[in-house]
N, C-alpha and C positions, 0 to 999 in steps of 0.2 A: 855255845857261841852267842855273842851279844846280838840282840835284836835292835837294829838301829832305827832312830826316828828319821823322817824325811829331811828334817833340818836339825842340825846339831844345837842343843841348848847351850846358851851362854851362862845361864844361872840355873840353880836348882832350888826347889822348895826347901825352906829351913826345916831342921828337925822339929818334930812335934813339941818337944819340951822347950824349944827356944823360939817357937813361932811368934809369940807375942812379947818376947822379952825385950827389955831396954838394954841395948848393948853396953851403955855406960855402967850398968849395975852388974854386969856379968864378970865372972872370974876370967883370968887370962886364957885358960884352955877352952872355956865356953865361947869366948870371943873368937878364938881361932876356928872352932868348929862352925860357928855361925857364918863367918866370912868365907869359909871353904864352900859353903852352899850358895851364898847370896851375891858374892862378888863376881863380876863378869870375867870369865876365863874361857879361852878356846884351846882345847886339848887336841894335839895332832900326834897320833901314834906313828912310830917308825915301823916300817914293814920290810920284810926280806923280798927277794926276787919272786917268791911265790905268792906274795900278798899277805903273809902272816905276820902278826904283831911281834916285834922283838922284845917287848917289855919296856922299851924306852919311849919317852913321850916328850914332845915340845909343849910348853905351857906359855900361852900368849895372853897378855892382859893389856887393856888400853893404856897407851902412853908409858908402858914399862918395857924394859928389856926382857926378851923371852928366856925361859929356863929350859934346859934339857936334863931329864932325870930318868933314872930307872929305880923305882922304889925298892926293888929287891937288892940293889947294890949299896943302899945307903948305910947299912950297918957295917959293911966292909970298908966303904970309902965315902964318908959323909961329905967330903969336899966336892963330890960330883954335883951336889945341889948347892948353887951359889946363893940361895935364899938366906938372908941374914938370920932368920929365925932358926934355920937348921944349923947354920955354921956356929952360932953363938949360944943358942939355948938347947937345941936338939931335943924338943919335946918328945915324950914317949910315943905319942900317937902320930907324930909327923907334923910338919907345917901345914898351912891351909892348902898349899898346892898338892902335896901328897894326899891329903885327905880328900880333895876333890877327885883325884884320879881313882882312889879306892872306892869312893861313893858311887862314881859313875860306872865303874866295873861291877859293883854289887847290884846296881839298878839296871844292868844290861844296856847302858847307854854308851859304853866304851869297850872296845875289845881288850881282853886280857892277853897276857903273853901266850904265844902260840895259837891264838885265835885268828880267824880270817878277818883282816882289816879292810878288805876291798870295798865292801858296802859302805863302811864308815867314811873312808877316804872319798868315795864318790859323792856321799852326802855333804861332804865339806864344800863341794862346788855349789850346792844349793844354798848353803849357809853364806858363802862368799857373795853370791849373787843377791841374796836378801840384804846383806849388809851394804852392798853397793847401792841398792835401791833406796834404803833408808838414808844413806849419805846424800844421795841425789835429792831426795825429798827435803832433807834439812837444808841443803844448799839453796833449793828453790824458795823455801820459806824465808831464809835469810835475805835473799835478793828481793822478795816481795816486801818484807819489812823495811828494808833500806829504802825502797821506792816510796813506800807510804810515809816514812819519816821525812824524806826529802820533799815530798809534796806538801806535807803539813808545814814544814819550815818555810817553803815558798809561799804558801797561803798566808801564813802569819806575817811574813815580810811584806807581802802586798797589802794586807789589811793595815799594818802599821803605817806604811807609806801613804795609803789612802786617807787614813785618819789625820795624818800630819798635813796633807794638802787641804782637807776640809777646814782644819783649824786656821791655816794661813789665809784661806779665803774669807773666813769670818773676821780675822784680825785685820786684814788688808783688803777691804772690798774694792779698792781702786784697781787691784790687779784682776784681770779678766782672762778667761780661757781664750786661746787663739789670738791673743794680742802679742805685741812685741814685748820683749823683756824690758823691764823698767828699773830705774834706780832713782834714788832721791835727787831732785833737782835743787838748784840754788835757792828757789823760793819756798822750799819745803814740800813741793809737790813731787810728782813722779814723771819721768820722761822716758820714752822708748829707747832701748839700746839694742843694737844688732838687727837681725832680720826676723820676720815673723816665723813662728813654728806652729803650723796648723795642727789642730786636734791634740794639742798638749797644753796643759796649764803651765804658764810661764812663771818661773820663780826668779 
């Protein structure tokens, strides 16, 4: 019977021979094996009414449609696996999804067919809660970054406005703070316009 971890792993350590490999330089089957270990996948076994694994699994990946597959049925009916790799290439060792299931079963991380899946399914709740916490943390970080960016933009805007006002004061010393608005008069000077605006520099 599989001994489950408190939290279901979403990735596995790569095989020793592929640990430091450059994926671009690997052969097709080696890439398939590496991705079977390192890509995020959440495997959910189907269980009967007594809690025993039926040998069928749901495979979930981020932003991808889930697959439902029974590895033992692939030889008889390969169409049960909708993965393009299995439908069009049918690699002898299976696609990355099948290899992930087989590796997790071998490492006692996933219940095999006819094994008790109760503990694994209970641990899925811990994994779900962990993922929700990570999502909430990322959402909070995003909100904080947005606030910081908005404040920086506001500070920059205020700084630019203040610099422009100082430049106008130097270019037109006849304008004074707390005075009435002015405009060029007929004699070339400046004359007040409108009502005073206290505590503001009048442009």
